PADO-359755 format. One record per residue: residue in one letter; x, y, z of N, C-alpha, C in turn. Coordinates in steps of 0.001 Angstrom, whole numbers, plus 500000, padded with zeros to 6 digits. Each point is the difference from the previous one (the first is absolute). Last residue first. Layout:
BEGIN
AXYZXYZXYZ...
This chain:
BEGIN
A502085488446475359499282500457498803500938500452498914T501407498579504432499542498864499201499316500429498719L501568503249503145501149499226499521499568498824499123K496724502698502150500654500777498944501188499218499423R497712498189503690499140499952498817500637500748498824K502135500122504188500080498657499429499167499892498740R499786504078502380501345499804499451500137498621499350I495998501026502267500115500796498777501362499784499347F499275497991504185499160499384498984500118500733498666T502156501885503676500664498753499640499224499290498895F498090503836501897501111500349499132500799498763499576L496504499324503039499450500518498752501114500355499019F501166498772504363499544498835499237499422500416498661T501250503428502934501187499320499486499628498736499238I496496502424502064500627500806498940501216499284499421V497882498050503710499142499920498819500615500770498833A502131500305504163500179498666499423499155499836498740S499496503959502481501312499971499364500260498648499338L496119500442502556499900500832498805501318500009499233C499951497880504162499248499219499009499841500780498697T501949502254503566500901498952499558499323499123498951Y497432503281502102500946500616499069501019498986499489M496912498526503262499294500374498773500945500615498967V501668498980504333499718498775499246499312500329498674V500740503546502900501307499485499579499795498750499150W496273501851502106500375500738498797501360499561499488I498503498138504001499064499601498943500366500683498695I502261501205503945500522498765499422499079499469498903F499229503852502963500442500265498631500534498740499331S498692500385504681498896499682499102500349500261498534Q502928501079503741500032498592499594498861499630499052N501496505123499932499918499044501095499928498575499444F502636504453497781498651499503500240500001499072501206F504065502175498359498949501008499890498613499531500415V504124497223500396500429501383500199498811500965500058F499510495257499155500547500189501336500376501454500277M498307498827495704499006499659501012500530500268501401L502879500476496309499076501125500124498934499733501056V502915496499498970500722501065500701499095501216500193T498267496579497434500118499549501388500744501035500833F499637500672495369498759500319500697499983499476501427V503804499083497300499820501449500122498734500333500786A500920495429498990500972500548500941499776501496500230F497343497749496766499693499533501346500934500632501026T500884500859495480498762500655500422499632499605501423V503596497795498021500367501390500290498776500773500489L499266495629498544500779500003501243500407501410500401P497764499398495849499099499766501145500743499965501340M502691500516496111499193501185500320498933499738501061V502821496332498517500787501098500564499112501171500421Y498774495688497711499830500118501440500705501215500610W500085498502495250498641500355500383499861500303501488K504353500916496733499466498902500806498653500425500570P502888502975497377498970499209499322499510498766500761F502010505025500961500245498685500594498960499039499439L499975504277498174501332500044500599500419498642500546F495690500605498165500966500147498925501430500105500529F496414499728503059500029498765499218501028500088498877G499052503795502702500891499037500634500073498688499253A496957503372498604501381500421499755500996499001500581A495447499186500821500254499929498561501444500386499678S498592500442504417500043498580499642500281499826498508L499388504378501707501279499434500425500113498510499679I495918502248498984501103500595499236501335499354500377L496122498658502407499900499647498586501201500500499207V499616501289504528500334498575499882499952499556498546I498601504360500953501440499885500215500447498549499852V495438500835499875500627500535498788501523499898500110P497433498749503790499886499046498891500640500489498706C500049503008503761500837498805500187499822498972498893I497222503921499885501416500325499865500882498756500122L495151499544500469500413500598498731501512500135499877F497546498155503886499279499516498837500449500583498673L501947501111504424499861498550499936499407499501498692L500507504757500867501301499341500022499864498497499781L496119502605500494500645500287498720501345499292499900F497766499746504103499231499291498983500632500176498625L501680502473503662500431498602500036499290499163498946D501133505355499702498922499104500363500474498548499910M503156504307501104499516499218498892498945499025500514
């Protein structure tokens, strides 16, 4: 598998889907970014090298943005 395709397409899509699904399972905003950080850190040590830490941080930030977005949408829907 091409590393470029994995880093820029497959992993972000997986993070988006799992962060959205995880938000509904665990409605706390910090759970899915922590899970994302833990999973990708393990993947970094198992499959990649130390330079993958940049992508671990990026995917964690993406997960945090998604959970904040869903939190905002949920609060806005409850007040409307």
